[in-house]
Each structure stands twice: as structure tokens, then as C-alpha cells.
C-alpha positions as CSV (number, residue, x, y, z in Angstrom):
1,M,-10.3,18.4,13.3
2,D,-8.0,17.9,10.5
3,F,-8.8,14.2,9.8
4,D,-5.7,13.4,7.9
5,R,-4.0,14.7,11.5
6,M,-6.0,12.1,13.2
7,L,-4.7,9.6,11.0
8,A,-1.2,10.1,10.8
9,L,-1.5,10.1,14.7
10,S,-2.9,6.4,14.5
11,K,-0.4,5.4,12.0
12,E,2.4,6.8,14.8
13,G,0.5,4.0,16.6
14,F,-1.8,6.6,19.3
15,Q,-4.9,5.2,19.8
16,C,-8.3,6.6,20.5
17,A,-7.8,8.5,24.1
18,Q,-4.1,9.1,23.2
19,I,-5.1,11.1,19.9
20,L,-7.6,13.2,21.6
21,M,-5.4,14.0,24.3
22,L,-2.6,14.5,21.9
23,L,-5.3,17.2,20.0
24,A,-5.6,18.7,23.4
25,L,-2.2,19.4,24.1
26,E,-1.8,20.4,20.5
27,L,-4.6,23.0,20.9
28,D,-2.5,24.5,24.0
29,D,0.9,24.3,22.4
30,E,1.8,21.9,24.9
31,E,4.1,18.6,24.9
32,N,3.3,16.1,27.8
33,S,4.6,12.5,27.0
34,G,3.9,11.4,30.9
35,L,0.6,12.5,30.2
36,L,0.3,10.7,26.9
37,R,1.6,7.3,28.4
38,T,-1.2,8.1,31.4
39,V,-4.4,8.1,28.9
40,G,-2.9,5.4,27.2
41,G,-4.6,3.2,29.8
42,L,-8.1,4.2,28.5
43,N,-7.4,3.0,25.0
44,M,-9.7,0.0,23.7
45,G,-12.1,0.6,26.4
46,L,-10.1,0.6,29.2
47,A,-6.7,-1.5,28.8
48,D,-8.3,-3.0,25.8
49,T,-10.6,-4.6,28.0
50,Q,-13.4,-3.3,25.8
51,G,-15.2,-1.5,28.1
52,S,-16.1,2.2,28.5
53,C,-15.1,3.7,24.9
54,G,-11.7,5.4,24.8
55,A,-13.3,8.2,22.9
56,L,-15.3,9.2,25.6
57,S,-13.0,8.6,28.6
58,G,-10.6,10.9,26.3
59,G,-13.2,13.5,25.5
60,C,-14.1,13.7,29.4
61,C,-9.9,14.2,29.6
62,F,-9.9,16.3,26.5
63,I,-12.4,19.0,28.4
64,S,-11.0,18.3,31.9
65,Y,-7.5,19.2,30.4
66,F,-9.0,22.8,29.8
67,A,-11.5,23.2,32.5
68,G,-10.8,21.1,35.5
69,K,-8.5,21.4,38.7
70,G,-4.9,21.3,37.9
71,D,-2.9,21.9,41.2
72,A,-3.7,22.9,45.0
73,T,-4.4,26.5,44.4
74,E,-6.4,26.6,40.9
75,L,-10.2,26.0,40.8
76,E,-12.3,24.2,38.3
77,D,-14.0,26.2,36.0
78,P,-17.5,26.9,37.1
79,A,-19.1,24.8,34.3
80,Y,-17.0,22.0,34.3
81,K,-19.0,19.5,35.6
82,D,-21.9,20.6,33.5
83,M,-19.5,20.5,30.2
84,L,-18.6,16.7,31.3
85,S,-22.4,15.4,31.6
86,E,-23.2,17.1,28.7
87,F,-20.5,15.3,26.4
88,T,-21.2,12.3,28.3
89,A,-25.1,12.6,27.7
90,W,-24.2,13.5,23.7
91,F,-21.9,10.3,23.4
92,R,-24.5,8.2,25.0
93,E,-27.5,9.3,22.6
94,K,-25.5,9.8,19.4
95,Y,-24.0,6.0,19.9
96,G,-26.3,4.5,22.0
97,S,-23.8,3.1,24.3
98,Q,-20.5,3.6,26.0
99,I,-19.1,0.4,25.5
100,C,-16.1,-0.6,23.4
101,T,-17.6,-4.0,22.3
102,D,-21.1,-2.6,21.7
103,L,-19.8,0.2,19.0
104,L,-17.7,-1.9,17.4
105,E,-20.6,-5.0,17.1
106,G,-18.6,-7.1,18.6
107,D,-16.2,-7.2,15.9
108,K,-12.5,-5.5,16.4
109,N,-11.8,-5.2,12.8
110,N,-14.5,-2.5,12.8
111,M,-12.4,-0.3,14.5
112,L,-10.9,0.5,11.1
113,T,-14.0,2.2,10.0
114,R,-16.3,2.9,13.3
115,C,-13.4,4.8,15.6
116,P,-12.3,7.1,13.3
117,E,-15.3,8.9,13.2
118,I,-16.4,8.5,16.8
119,I,-13.1,9.9,17.4
120,Q,-13.6,13.2,15.2
121,A,-17.2,13.7,16.3
122,S,-16.0,13.7,19.9
123,Y,-12.9,16.0,19.7
124,L,-15.6,18.1,17.7
125,K,-18.1,18.1,20.6
126,A,-15.9,18.7,23.5
127,T,-14.2,21.7,21.5
128,T,-17.7,22.9,20.7
129,I,-18.5,22.4,24.5
130,L,-15.5,24.3,25.8
131,E,-16.1,27.2,23.5
132,E,-19.6,27.7,24.4
133,N,-18.4,28.1,28.0
134,G,-15.5,30.4,27.0
135,V,-12.9,27.9,28.0
136,I,-11.2,28.3,24.9
């Protein structure tokens, strides 16, 4: 992922989960403002509650966008649940927590340095998992 693209999206006012979903949409050459508004509820640890990290939930949404069930006639990818498990296990192992306040060490000012790295790593891991499973 182009780090400058991620920063540009941030400057446009998008946050963790939305940035990951925007990148998924761009990979698929799609636009969906409704979906972006929806995942906005995951930003900053679930609606700014500092709960589960938006990059973690956004990464799960990223994988789901490509591998999950999208309508009544569609089946999820056979490895879908395994891909989500791999992503969440990787995240917890890499960062030691999935909680936003833990990742920011209780200081929202750390968002400027910590979040871009976490978002970029989450994007790279999610795309790697999808590529390894032949989804993208």
C-alpha cells in the first residue's frame, strides 16, 4: 500500500476502519459511500469508545468484503473463517492487545504515530491472507 495514499485519506477526514474499507473498494475499483459511513462506526475503537481497534475490525471487514457472503445466493469463501481467525490472531500477537486504549498507551496523542503503522500493517496482512487463499 502506498503510505502517502493512506495519509491522504486521513487528511480527508477518514479514520482507521474507513481507510481500510476505502482501500478495499479501490482494489475492487468500486465506490460505496454507504459502506464507508457504515464502517465509520468502527473508527477509534468502536464509535470512539476506545474499545476494539478500528484497524482490527476494519481489517476483518476488508477480508469480509472479498471473501464473505454478499447476498442470498452467494456463498462465503470456504476459507473465510480461517482467514478471519488468522488475521485476528496475527493482530493480537503483533500488538499484544486489540484494545485501542492499550495500543495508544492511554494517550490519544499517540494516534499520530501509532495508528498509521497499525493501519498499514493491517492492510498488508489482510491482502496477504486474501492472496494466499486465492481470493484476490
